[in-house]
C-alpha positions in Angstrom: 12.5 -32.9 7.9 9.2 -32.5 9.8 7.2 -33.5 6.8 8.1 -37.2 7.0 6.9 -37.3 10.6 3.6 -35.6 9.8 2.8 -38.2 7.2 2.6 -40.9 9.9 1.5 -38.5 12.7 4.4 -39.6 14.8 5.1 -37.7 18.0 8.7 -38.0 19.1 10.7 -36.2 21.8 13.6 -34.1 20.5 16.2 -36.6 21.7 14.6 -39.6 20.1 13.8 -37.7 16.9 17.5 -36.8 16.6 18.6 -40.5 17.0 15.8 -41.7 14.6 17.0 -39.2 12.0 20.6 -40.4 12.4 19.5 -44.0 12.0 17.4 -43.0 9.0 20.3 -41.1 7.4 22.5 -44.2 7.9 19.8 -46.5 6.4 19.3 -44.2 3.4 23.1 -44.1 2.7 23.2 -47.9 2.7 20.0 -48.7 0.9 18.9 -45.5 -0.9 15.3 -46.0 0.3 12.7 -43.9 -1.4 9.8 -44.3 0.9 10.7 -43.0 4.4 7.6 -43.8 6.5 8.2 -47.6 6.7 11.9 -47.2 7.6 11.0 -44.8 10.4 8.5 -47.2 11.9 11.1 -50.0 11.6 13.7 -47.9 13.3 11.3 -47.1 16.2 10.4 -50.9 16.5 14.1 -51.7 16.6 14.8 -49.0 19.2 11.9 -50.3 21.3 13.1 -53.9 21.1 16.6 -52.8 22.1 15.2 -50.9 25.1 16.1 -47.5 23.7 12.6 -46.1 23.0 9.1 -46.5 24.5 5.6 -45.5 23.7 3.7 -43.4 26.2 0.3 -41.7 26.4 0.5 -37.9 26.3 -1.8 -35.8 28.5 -4.0 -35.1 25.4 -4.6 -38.9 25.0 -2.3 -39.3 22.0 0.4 -41.9 21.7 4.0 -40.6 21.4 7.5 -42.0 21.6 10.4 -41.1 23.9 13.9 -42.3 24.7 14.0 -44.6 27.7 15.8 -43.6 30.9 18.4 -46.2 30.1 19.2 -44.7 26.7 19.3 -41.2 28.2 21.7 -42.4 30.9 24.0 -44.0 28.2 23.9 -40.8 26.2 24.8 -38.7 29.3 27.7 -41.1 30.1 29.0 -40.9 26.6 28.8 -37.1 26.7 30.7 -37.0 30.0 33.3 -39.4 28.6 33.7 -37.1 25.6 34.1 -34.0 27.8 36.6 -35.8 30.0 38.7 -36.7 26.9 38.6 -33.1 25.7 39.8 -32.0 29.1 42.8 -34.3 29.1 
């Protein structure tokens, strides 16, 4: 799956990459999209507008994307809830 990210030179953290891939799979199932670079850019814009992703400047001066602290907090809460349900 790395090839579709290399085409656009997108740099994503592992967490954000996972959720973008999930959204892309969902989009492909619904729309059967052939070209994947535009949907990835749209997914990132949608995540950014929702407050789930943000751009940042890496130490090497390149722009990259990562999940926001709010998204990471929601994911941690959801993981804890799932673990609590399994424990019950």
